[in-house]
C-alpha positions as semicolon CSV with decimal commas, in nm:
position;residue;x (nm);y (nm);z (nm)
1;M;-0,838;1,786;17,028
2;K;-0,974;2,126;16,917
3;W;-0,623;2,268;16,869
4;L;-0,519;1,964;16,668
5;N;-0,819;2,018;16,441
6;I;-0,727;2,386;16,397
7;A;-0,364;2,296;16,328
8;G;-0,475;2,050;16,060
9;Q;-0,697;2,310;15,897
10;I;-0,417;2,567;15,899
11;T;-0,192;2,303;15,741
12;V;-0,444;2,258;15,459
13;L;-0,460;2,635;15,404
14;C;-0,080;2,661;15,407
15;G;-0,055;2,371;15,163
16;I;-0,288;2,545;14,918
17;S;-0,088;2,866;14,962
18;L;0,241;2,685;14,899
19;L;0,095;2,520;14,591
20;G;-0,014;2,862;14,463
21;N;0,337;2,999;14,525
22;S;0,491;2,703;14,342
23;I;0,261;2,752;14,044
24;A;0,346;3,124;14,032
25;Q;0,716;3,046;14,042
26;V;0,699;2,779;13,770
27;L;0,471;2,973;13,533
28;N;0,639;3,310;13,598
29;I;0,327;3,501;13,489
30;G;0,355;3,797;13,725
31;I;0,061;3,699;13,947
32;P;0,153;3,653;14,314
33;G;0,132;3,298;14,442
34;S;-0,093;3,406;14,726
35;L;-0,354;3,522;14,474
36;I;-0,325;3,198;14,280
37;G;-0,366;3,007;14,607
38;M;-0,676;3,209;14,700
39;G;-0,819;3,150;14,354
40;M;-0,754;2,778;14,388
41;L;-0,919;2,771;14,730
42;F;-1,218;2,961;14,591
43;L;-1,255;2,713;14,304
44;L;-1,214;2,414;14,536
45;M;-1,485;2,552;14,764
46;E;-1,712;2,655;14,475
47;R;-1,695;2,302;14,334
48;Q;-1,748;2,174;14,690
49;W;-1,429;1,968;14,677
50;V;-1,328;2,152;14,994
51;K;-1,609;2,227;15,235
52;L;-1,618;2,536;15,456
53;E;-1,639;2,321;15,769
54;W;-1,305;2,163;15,681
55;I;-1,115;2,494;15,704
56;E;-1,341;2,736;15,893
57;A;-1,191;2,701;16,242
58;G;-0,836;2,733;16,109
59;A;-0,927;3,037;15,899
60;N;-1,104;3,199;16,195
61;F;-0,796;3,142;16,412
62;L;-0,570;3,303;16,151
63;I;-0,804;3,601;16,117
64;A;-0,821;3,643;16,495
65;E;-0,440;3,649;16,516
66;L;-0,390;3,858;16,200
67;L;-0,244;4,153;16,389
68;L;0,055;3,943;16,494
69;F;0,149;3,888;16,129
70;F;0,190;4,264;16,074
71;I;0,433;4,328;16,360
72;P;0,750;4,225;16,166
73;A;0,643;4,435;15,867
74;A;0,571;4,738;16,086
75;I;0,912;4,710;16,252
76;G;1,076;4,684;15,910
77;V;0,892;4,995;15,789
78;M;1,020;5,197;16,085
79;Q;1,373;5,156;15,949
80;Y;1,275;5,369;15,647
81;K;1,132;5,670;15,833
82;D;1,320;5,923;15,616
83;L;1,192;5,764;15,295
84;F;0,833;5,774;15,419
85;Q;0,864;6,138;15,522
86;S;1,001;6,244;15,183
87;E;0,750;6,040;14,979
88;L;0,443;6,073;15,203
89;T;0,217;6,221;14,933
90;S;0,304;5,946;14,684
91;F;0,250;5,673;14,941
92;L;-0,085;5,815;15,051
93;L;-0,202;5,844;14,690
94;V;-0,109;5,481;14,621
95;I;-0,268;5,358;14,944
96;V;-0,595;5,546;14,893
97;S;-0,630;5,458;14,524
98;S;-0,546;5,091;14,575
99;T;-0,789;5,070;14,868
100;I;-1,068;5,216;14,655
101;L;-0,982;4,977;14,370
102;I;-0,986;4,677;14,606
103;L;-1,320;4,781;14,756
104;L;-1,476;4,825;14,411
105;T;-1,337;4,492;14,291
106;A;-1,455;4,309;14,602
107;G;-1,800;4,465;14,569
108;A;-1,823;4,368;14,202
109;L;-1,716;4,010;14,278
110;I;-1,968;3,981;14,561
111;E;-2,242;4,115;14,334
112;L;-2,143;3,872;14,058
113;T;-2,135;3,578;14,299
114;S;-2,469;3,680;14,449
115;R;-2,634;3,698;14,106
116;H;-2,484;3,362;14,011
117;R;-2,623;3,202;14,327
118;E;-2,966;3,357;14,272
119;K;-2,976;3,220;13,916
120;K;-2,863;2,882;14,044
121;R;-3,135;2,878;14,311
122;G;-3,397;2,991;14,059
123;A;-3,300;2,711;13,820
124;C;-3,327;2,452;14,098
125;S;-3,683;2,558;14,193
């Protein structure tokens, strides 16, 4: 029964992802469908239309098995060994700068969300 529950939760997450991809394809705005799907999931959870308990086990399963999703990409990258050797500096610069940008953005969003929740709790008291 537990695996059926997890499969259902993964199906919900995949459905939201597919909807995000469809929206990205129809609107053609240059934002990846996966980001649109994550934004939709965030809004659905923020409005409490989707509760964490409804998707938590499925999300935890996907995170636990995340390494398996990178194996095909890693094998594909190995086919371009010469390209990576010739452009190593450029790739490292892009990887490091994008990682820093993502960390700063995530930190800012967490700070913003935390402040919003504190204001919300203060207003409720």
